[in-house]
Structures are given as structure tokens and as C-alpha cells.
VOBA-1610 file (N, C-alpha, C; in pm, whole numbers, padded with zeros to 5 digits, always signed):
BEGIN
Unk+12164+16483+14724Unk+12151+16618+14674Unk+12008+16645+14628Unk+11951+16551+14553Unk+11814+16570+14507Unk+11716+16570+14624Unk+11746+16495+14727Unk+11660+16493+14846Unk+11662+16630+14914Unk+11780+16695+14919Unk+11790+16828+14978Unk+11708+16929+14899Unk+11716+16922+14768Unk+11640+17013+14682Unk+11491+16989+14701Unk+11452+16862+14705Unk+11312+16828+14724Unk+11261+16879+14859Unk+11339+16864+14963Unk+11301+16914+15096Unk+11289+17066+15095Unk+11384+17132+15032Unk+11381+17278+15023Unk+11255+17326+14952Unk+11223+17264+14839Unk+11104+17303+14764Unk+10977+17273+14842Unk+10974+17164+14914Unk+10858+17129+14996Unk+10838+17232+15106Unk+10946+17276+15167Unk+10935+17376+15273Unk+10886+17509+15218Unk+10930+17543+15099Unk+10885+17668+15037Unk+10736+17665+15006Unk+10690+17556+14951Unk+10551+17550+14907Unk+10455+17517+15020Unk+10499+17449+15124Unk+10408+17413+15231Unk+10400+17519+15339Unk+10492+17610+15339Unk+10491+17714+15440Unk+10542+17669+15575Unk+10613+17557+15581Unk+10665+17507+15708Unk+10772+17599+15768Unk+10845+17667+15684Unk+10949+17757+15733Unk+10904+17899+15707Unk+10921+17981+15809Unk+10887+18122+15794Unk+11011+18200+15754Unk+10994+18296+15666Unk+11111+18377+15629Unk+11156+18458+15750Unk+11282+18493+15749Unk+11335+18573+15860Unk+11258+18704+15870Unk+11230+18744+15993Unk+11157+18868+16013Unk+11239+18986+15962Unk+11367+18980+15980Unk+11455+19088+15938Unk+11550+19035+15832Unk+11512+19050+15706Unk+11597+18998+15599Unk+11693+19106+15552Unk+11777+19071+15458Unk+11884+19160+15413Unk+11833+19289+15350Unk+11707+19293+15310Unk+11653+19414+15249Unk+11579+19504+15349Unk+11586+19472+15476Unk+11517+19549+15580Unk+11610+19659+15631Unk+11566+19784+15615Unk+11650+19896+15657Unk+11679+19892+15807Unk+11589+19833+15886Unk+11612+19824+16030Unk+11732+19736+16061Unk+11749+19630+15984Unk+11865+19543+16002Unk+11993+19617+15964Unk+11989+19693+15856Unk+12106+19771+15814Unk+12144+19873+15921Unk+12046+19944+15974Unk+12073+20043+16079Unk+12127+19976+16204Unk+12066+19866+16244Unk+12110+19794+16364Unk+12251+19740+16348Unk+12284+19690+16230Unk+12419+19637+16206Unk+12523+19748+16217Unk+12492+19866+16168Unk+12585+19979+16182Unk+12602+20018+16329Unk+12493+20013+16404Unk+12502+20044+16547Unk+12585+19938+16620Unk+12566+19812+16585Unk+12646+19705+16644Unk+12793+19728+16611Unk+12821+19767+16488Unk+12960+19787+16447Unk+13029+19893+16533Unk+12965+20009+16548Unk+13032+20113+16628Unk+13040+20074+16775Unk+12944+19998+16823Unk+12946+19957+16964Unk+13054+19854+16992Unk+13095+19780+16891Unk+13192+19673+16912Unk+13331+19705+16859Unk+13356+19829+16823Unk+13490+19865+16774Unk+13596+19846+16881Unk+13560+19873+17006Unk+13658+19863+17113Unk+13657+19728+17183Unk+13555+19648+17162Unk+13545+19515+17225Unk+13415+19449+17179Unk+13380+19340+17243Unk+13252+19276+17215Unk+13139+19363+17268Unk+13018+19332+17228Unk+12901+19405+17273Unk+12882+19380+17423Unk+12910+19483+17503Unk+12898+19469+17649Unk+12751+19467+17690Unk+12726+19431+17814Unk+12589+19430+17865Unk+12528+19569+17860Unk+12607+19670+17893Unk+12558+19808+17890Unk+12523+19848+17747Unk+12611+19815+17654Unk+12587+19850+17513Unk+12468+19771+17457Unk+12457+19646+17493Unk+12343+19566+17446Unk+12212+19622+17500Unk+12211+19664+17626Unk+12090+19722+17685Unk+12054+19853+17613Unk+12154+19935+17585Unk+12131+20060+17513Unk+12079+20033+17373Unk+12139+19937+17304Unk+12096+19899+17170Unk+11952+19848+17173Unk+11921+19766+17271Unk+11786+19712+17285Unk+11685+19826+17302Unk+11716+19920+17390Unk+11627+20033+17415Unk+11609+20118+17289Unk+11719+20148+17222Unk+11712+20229+17100Unk+11627+20163+16993Unk+11656+20038+16965Unk+11583+19969+16858Unk+11436+19950+16893Unk+11410+19917+17017Unk+11272+19895+17060Unk+11189+20023+17047Unk+11243+20134+17095Unk+11167+20258+17091Unk+11163+20321+16952Unk+11276+20324+16883Unk+11281+20391+16752Unk+11205+20315+16643Unk+11203+20182+16653Unk+11136+20102+16551Unk+11005+20040+16600Unk+10961+20077+16720Unk+10834+20031+16778Unk+10822+19878+16774Unk+10921+19812+16833Unk+10925+19666+16836Unk+10894+19616+16976Unk+10851+19491+16985Unk+10838+19430+17117Unk+10973+19371+17157Unk+10982+19319+17280Unk+11111+19268+17329Unk+11165+19153+17245Unk+11078+19060+17208Unk+11123+18943+17131Unk+11174+18985+16993Unk+11103+19074+16926Unk+11145+19121+16794Unk+11275+19200+16804Unk+11289+19278+16911Unk+11411+19355+16931Unk+11531+19263+16950Unk+11514+19159+17031Unk+11623+19062+17050Unk+11657+18991+16919Unk+11556+18958+16842Unk+11578+18894+16711Unk+11655+18987+16618Unk+11619+19115+16619Unk+11689+19213+16535Unk+11834+19228+16579Unk+11859+19234+16708Unk+11997+19246+16757Unk+12079+19124+16716Unk+12024+19005+16732Unk+12097+18884+16693Unk+12127+18885+16543Unk+12029+18925+16463Unk+12050+18932+16317Unk+12153+19039+16282Unk+12152+19150+16354Unk+12246+19259+16328Unk+12389+19218+16362Unk+12407+19144+16470Unk+12540+19096+16508Unk+12596+19007+16397Unk+12513+18918+16345Unk+12555+18829+16236Unk+12583+18910+16110Unk+12495+19003+16076Unk+12514+19084+15955Unk+12642+19165+15963Unk+12669+19224+16079Unk+12792+19302+16095Unk+12914+19213+16083Unk+12910+19096+16144Unk+13023+19003+16139Unk+13050+18957+15995Unk+12945+18938+15916Unk+12960+18889+15779Unk+12991+18998+15677Unk+12975+19124+15715Unk+12993+19235+15621Unk+13141+19260+15593Unk+13170+19295+15470Unk+13308+19329+15433Unk+13330+19481+15437Unk+13222+19556+15431Unk+13232+19702+15439Unk+13096+19759+15479Unk+13084+19890+15478Unk+12959+19955+15517Unk+12862+19969+15401Unk+12909+19951+15280Unk+12830+19983+15162Unk+12698+19907+15156Unk+12698+19778+15191Unk+12573+19703+15181Unk+12467+19762+15273Unk+12508+19818+15384Unk+12413+19879+15477Unk+12376+20020+15434Unk+12477+20101+15402Unk+12449+20241+15369Unk+12376+20255+15236Unk+12404+20168+15140Unk+12332+20178+15012Unk+12184+20144+15030Unk+12154+20046+15115Unk+12014+20013+15144Unk+11946+20130+15215Unk+12014+20190+15312Unk+11956+20304+15382Unk+11937+20423+15289Unk+12028+20444+15196Unk+12013+20552+15098Unk+11892+20530+15009Unk+11865+20405+14974Unk+11751+20374+14886Unk+11617+20381+14959Unk+11616+20354+15089Unk+11489+20340+15158Unk+11452+20455+15251Unk+11549+20533+15296Unk+11520+20640+15390Unk+11540+20777+15326Unk+11459+20871+15370Unk+11480+21008+15326Unk+11591+21072+15409Unk+11618+21199+15383Unk+11728+21267+15451Unk+11711+21264+15603Unk+11590+21288+15651Unk+11565+21288+15795Unk+11585+21148+15855Unk+11542+21046+15784Unk+11560+20909+15831Unk+11707+20872+15843Unk+11787+20913+15746Unk+11931+20884+15751Unk+11998+20961+15865Unk+11952+21083+15888Unk+12003+21162+16000Unk+11971+21093+16132Unk+11853+21034+16143Unk+11814+20963+16264Unk+11903+20841+16288Unk+11941+20774+16180Unk+12031+20659+16194Unk+12165+20706+16250Unk+12217+20816+16198Unk+12344+20870+16248Unk+12329+20909+16396Unk+12218+20968+16433Unk+12195+21004+16574Unk+12194+20879+16663Unk+12128+20773+16618Unk+12125+20650+16696Unk+12264+20589+16707Unk+12342+20600+16601Unk+12479+20549+16606Unk+12562+20627+16708Unk+12543+20760+16714Unk+12614+20839+16814Unk+12573+20794+16954Unk+12446+20764+16974Unk+12401+20717+17105Unk+12472+20586+17142Unk+12495+20501+17044Unk+12569+20377+17071Unk+12715+20405+17101Unk+12775+20499+17030Unk+12915+20534+17055Unk+12932+20582+17198Unk+12839+20665+17246Unk+12849+20722+17380Unk+12797+20629+17489Unk+12747+20512+17453Unk+12692+20419+17553Unk+12796+20379+17657Unk+12923+20372+17616Unk+13028+20333+17711Unk+13102+20454+17767Unk+13051+20573+17741Unk+13105+20692+17806Unk+13190+20784+17722Unk+13256+20736+17619Unk+13344+20823+17543Unk+13354+20783+17398Unk+13432+20859+17325Unk+13450+20837+17182Unk+13597+20814+17152Unk+13627+20701+17090Unk+13764+20676+17046Unk+13783+20734+16907Unk+13907+20747+16866Unk+13932+20799+16731Unk+13880+20703+16624Unk+13879+20574+16653Unk+13825+20477+16558Unk+13674+20495+16542Unk+13605+20514+16655Unk+13460+20537+16649Unk+13429+20666+16574Unk+13506+20770+16603Unk+13485+20898+16536Unk+13507+20884+16386Unk+13609+20808+16347Unk+13638+20787+16205Unk+13525+20709+16136Unk+13476+20604+16202Unk+13366+20526+16144Unk+13242+20614+16129Unk+13216+20697+16229Unk+13099+20784+16222Unk+13112+20882+16106Unk+13230+20935+16085Unk+13253+21025+15973Unk+13228+20953+15840Unk+13282+20831+15827Unk+13267+20757+15701Unk+13122+20719+15676Unk+13053+20669+15777Unk+12913+20627+15760Unk+12824+20748+15731Unk+12843+20856+15805Unk+12763+20977+15780Unk+12785+21027+15638Unk+12909+21022+15592Unk+12939+21064+15455Unk+12867+20974+15354Unk+12871+20843+15376Unk+12802+20749+15286Unk+12650+20767+15290Unk+12599+20818+15401Unk+12455+20842+15414Unk+12416+20984+15373Unk+12511+21060+15322Unk+12489+21197+15276Unk+12439+21288+15388Unk+12487+21263+15509Unk+12460+21351+15622Unk+12578+21447+15629Unk+12552+21576+15611Unk+12663+21673+15608Unk+12745+21673+15737Unk+12872+21709+15725Unk+12962+21713+15840Unk+12907+21799+15952Unk+12852+21913+15917Unk+12798+22004+16018Unk+12689+21934+16100Unk+12600+21861+16035Unk+12493+21790+16106Unk+12549+21673+16188Unk+12647+21603+16133Unk+12710+21492+16207Unk+12771+21543+16336Unk+12841+21654+16329Unk+12905+21711+16447Unk+12801+21763+16545Unk+12696+21825+16497Unk+12590+21874+16586Unk+12520+21759+16656Unk+12494+21650+16585Unk+12433+21532+16647Unk+12524+21476+16756Unk+12653+21475+16730Unk+12751+21427+16828Unk+12747+21514+16953Unk+12743+21645+16934Unk+12739+21737+17049Unk+12613+21719+17132Unk+12501+21703+17066Unk+12374+21686+17137Unk+12374+21558+17220Unk+12421+21448+17161Unk+12428+21321+17234Unk+12527+21331+17349Unk+12642+21393+17325Unk+12743+21409+17430Unk+12690+21492+17547Unk+12602+21586+17518Unk+12545+21671+17622Unk+12427+21604+17693Unk+12393+21484+17649Unk+12284+21412+17713Unk+12146+21446+17660Unk+12141+21519+17551Unk+12013+21554+17489Unk+11979+21451+17382Unk+11851+21428+17361Unk+11806+21338+17255Unk+11791+21420+17127Unk+11881+21402+17031Unk+11873+21483+16910Unk+11750+21454+16825Unk+11683+21344+16851Unk+11566+21310+16773Unk+11438+21370+16830Unk+11444+21426+16951Unk+11328+21491+17011Unk+11311+21635+16962Unk+11418+21690+16909Unk+11415+21830+16868Unk+11371+21841+16722Unk+11276+21931+16693Unk+11233+21950+16554Unk+11343+22014+16471Unk+11347+21976+16347Unk+11447+22031+16254Unk+11377+22112+16148
//
């Protein structure tokens, strides 16, 4: 036991181990975990959904391919370990302004529509998450309509 503690302290002070790029306090991880959650409500993350998630995260957060893959892997683990949405939505509420939270909801809708349609479970999760993010129902529904119509709701000025 003392050897483990000694090794841990040595790694901390020598810099041999790098901290995770996306730690639990990173809003990008919280947003990605919510997107993973809605994408996997009906099954595991399919190749189509993973490709869509990769594209969304890479473009919206200006990441390279390796960082995007790392974020997706971390988000899958974070979603699997989460007991509810609060740990993600509370972080997003603390770190993002109203427009930023709206963008997260828009990205989540893009993930919901990645497989072509919306189930009642996905719609329910979107309602709950948008509510926790203080995105009004009217805006949540409008974002859904824009994504369903094939428009990018984040390209349009508000």
C-alpha cells in the first residue's frame, strides 16, 4: 500500500503521467456525454452515429482527429458511469451562457436525427435535458424542426 502511494506521489511530482485532456470539469466532455446518451438510447453507438458525433465535435469544438476520438472515448465512459444528467447539465449551466447551452441542445438534436428519426424516449430525454439547461420549450422545438428539415440551426443568427 505504501509503495502504491509512493509511486502515485512520484508520478505527480515528476510529471510522468499527463492529466486527461478531457477531465470531469470540461464542458466539452459534458456536452459529448449527453450527445452519446441520446445517440445510444436505441442501441449502441452505430458507425453512422459515431461518424456524426466525430464530425460534430471536431467542427464545433475545433479539435483534431486524435483529440476528437479521445473526447468520444471519454464521453462514452462518462455516460456509462453517470447516474443522471445533473452532473453534465450543472457543469454546462455553470460554464456556458444561454447561447452556448442552446448550441448543445442543437448538437444533441443532430445526434438524435443521425439515424433518421426520433423515438419517444429520445424526445423525452431532449425535453428533460433542455429543461435542465434552461432552454425554453419553444426554442427546443424550433431547434428540432430546423434539424429535421436538414438546416443547421447553428448557422442562423439569433
